[in-house]
LOGU-575182 format. One line per field, with one value per residue (C-alpha): residue number from 1; residue in one letter; x, y, z. Coordinates in steps of 0.2 Angstrom, whole numbers, plus 5000, padded with zeros to 4 digits. Example, Ala and Ser with C-alpha at 12.3 -4.5 7.8 and 13.67 -1.06 7.14 Angstrom:
<recs>
num: 1 | 2
residu: a | s
u: 5062 | 5068
v: 4978 | 4995
w: 5039 | 5036
</recs>
This chain:
<recs>
num: 1 | 2 | 3 | 4 | 5 | 6 | 7 | 8 | 9 | 10 | 11 | 12 | 13 | 14 | 15 | 16 | 17 | 18 | 19 | 20 | 21 | 22 | 23 | 24 | 25 | 26 | 27 | 28 | 29 | 30 | 31 | 32 | 33 | 34 | 35 | 36 | 37 | 38 | 39 | 40 | 41 | 42 | 43 | 44 | 45 | 46 | 47 | 48 | 49 | 50 | 51 | 52 | 53 | 54 | 55 | 56 | 57 | 58 | 59 | 60 | 61 | 62 | 63 | 64 | 65 | 66 | 67 | 68 | 69 | 70 | 71 | 72 | 73 | 74 | 75 | 76 | 77 | 78 | 79 | 80 | 81 | 82 | 83 | 84 | 85 | 86 | 87 | 88 | 89 | 90 | 91 | 92 | 93 | 94 | 95 | 96 | 97 | 98 | 99 | 100 | 101 | 102 | 103 | 104 | 105 | 106 | 107 | 108 | 109 | 110 | 111 | 112 | 113 | 114 | 115 | 116 | 117 | 118 | 119 | 120 | 121 | 122 | 123 | 124 | 125 | 126 | 127 | 128 | 129 | 130 | 131 | 132 | 133 | 134 | 135
residu: m | v | r | r | v | t | v | p | g | l | f | p | p | p | r | y | a | h | a | s | v | v | e | a | g | t | k | l | a | l | l | a | g | s | v | p | l | d | g | d | g | h | l | v | g | p | g | d | p | v | r | q | a | e | q | v | l | a | n | l | g | e | q | l | r | a | v | g | s | d | f | a | h | v | v | v | t | d | v | y | v | v | s | g | e | p | e | v | l | s | a | v | w | e | v | v | q | a | s | g | l | s | a | g | p | h | s | s | t | l | v | g | v | a | c | l | g | y | p | g | q | l | v | e | i | t | a | t | a | v | v | p | e | g | t
u: 5000 | 5014 | 5032 | 5044 | 5060 | 5076 | 5088 | 5105 | 5115 | 5107 | 5111 | 5101 | 5086 | 5083 | 5068 | 5059 | 5059 | 5064 | 5049 | 5033 | 5025 | 5006 | 4998 | 4985 | 4968 | 4972 | 4961 | 4970 | 4965 | 4971 | 4970 | 4968 | 4981 | 4980 | 4981 | 4984 | 4966 | 4956 | 4938 | 4932 | 4943 | 4955 | 4974 | 4984 | 5001 | 5003 | 5021 | 5026 | 5030 | 5033 | 5016 | 5007 | 5015 | 5009 | 4991 | 4993 | 4998 | 4983 | 4971 | 4979 | 4976 | 4958 | 4957 | 4965 | 4953 | 4938 | 4943 | 4948 | 4967 | 4981 | 4999 | 5006 | 4997 | 5003 | 5014 | 5018 | 5017 | 5022 | 5027 | 5026 | 5034 | 5034 | 5052 | 5068 | 5079 | 5085 | 5084 | 5065 | 5062 | 5072 | 5062 | 5046 | 5053 | 5058 | 5039 | 5034 | 5047 | 5041 | 5023 | 5024 | 5021 | 5038 | 5036 | 5033 | 5044 | 5034 | 5040 | 5041 | 5046 | 5050 | 5048 | 5050 | 5037 | 5033 | 5016 | 5001 | 4982 | 4977 | 4983 | 4997 | 4998 | 5016 | 5014 | 5003 | 5005 | 4996 | 4996 | 4991 | 4987 | 4982 | 4965 | 4967 | 4955 | 4938 | 4936
v: 5000 | 5012 | 5011 | 5023 | 5027 | 5034 | 5037 | 5028 | 5042 | 5056 | 5062 | 5051 | 5062 | 5064 | 5053 | 5056 | 5048 | 5056 | 5049 | 5039 | 5029 | 5025 | 5012 | 5017 | 5014 | 5018 | 5030 | 5046 | 5059 | 5077 | 5086 | 5105 | 5113 | 5108 | 5124 | 5127 | 5131 | 5122 | 5116 | 5133 | 5142 | 5149 | 5149 | 5137 | 5141 | 5160 | 5164 | 5145 | 5136 | 5119 | 5120 | 5125 | 5111 | 5099 | 5106 | 5105 | 5087 | 5083 | 5092 | 5082 | 5066 | 5071 | 5075 | 5058 | 5048 | 5057 | 5050 | 5033 | 5035 | 5038 | 5045 | 5028 | 5031 | 5049 | 5049 | 5068 | 5083 | 5101 | 5109 | 5128 | 5138 | 5157 | 5159 | 5161 | 5153 | 5136 | 5132 | 5136 | 5125 | 5111 | 5112 | 5110 | 5096 | 5087 | 5088 | 5080 | 5066 | 5062 | 5062 | 5046 | 5054 | 5051 | 5032 | 5029 | 5038 | 5050 | 5063 | 5080 | 5098 | 5110 | 5128 | 5145 | 5157 | 5176 | 5173 | 5161 | 5164 | 5166 | 5180 | 5173 | 5157 | 5150 | 5132 | 5124 | 5106 | 5100 | 5081 | 5068 | 5051 | 5034 | 5028 | 5009 | 4998 | 4994 | 5012
w: 5000 | 5005 | 5001 | 5010 | 5001 | 5008 | 4993 | 4996 | 4987 | 4997 | 5015 | 5027 | 5033 | 5052 | 5054 | 5038 | 5021 | 5005 | 4996 | 4999 | 4986 | 4987 | 4976 | 4964 | 4970 | 4988 | 4997 | 5003 | 5015 | 5011 | 5027 | 5030 | 5040 | 5058 | 5069 | 5088 | 5093 | 5106 | 5103 | 5108 | 5095 | 5108 | 5104 | 5114 | 5120 | 5115 | 5112 | 5114 | 5098 | 5107 | 5116 | 5100 | 5091 | 5104 | 5101 | 5082 | 5083 | 5095 | 5083 | 5068 | 5077 | 5078 | 5060 | 5056 | 5067 | 5059 | 5042 | 5048 | 5048 | 5061 | 5062 | 5056 | 5039 | 5036 | 5020 | 5019 | 5030 | 5028 | 5045 | 5046 | 5060 | 5062 | 5065 | 5055 | 5069 | 5067 | 5085 | 5085 | 5070 | 5078 | 5094 | 5084 | 5074 | 5090 | 5095 | 5078 | 5080 | 5098 | 5093 | 5083 | 5067 | 5060 | 5064 | 5046 | 5042 | 5032 | 5020 | 5027 | 5024 | 5039 | 5034 | 5043 | 5038 | 5042 | 5048 | 5049 | 5048 | 5066 | 5077 | 5088 | 5078 | 5077 | 5070 | 5057 | 5050 | 5034 | 5030 | 5018 | 5024 | 5018 | 5024 | 5027 | 5018 | 5027 | 5034
</recs>
């Protein structure tokens, strides 16, 4: 169903795959960006990208369950962080790694950006996941 590829001639990625191949006919879920808002729409972790990343991943888990998938079936993510500092990006990536999302490992891009859609928002993650058969 999914084949994850780490290219031998390229630098070994830190807990992600260079590519993920999904068989034709496999059901995919294309998820909107997960944001650090609680169920009432309040920002979680103002000023704290690590706390926001934790909330984003919790919300992403809910999105995945709603479509019959989970972190193990994620094939690609884009992780957006409002920062130009490698230390901040690395801190958010450590939260992603610890979440189990990188267990695949999935293919991912980590990007520092100038701003995101909600006031005070520092982290957002988009994802594409396989939906296992029977769901």
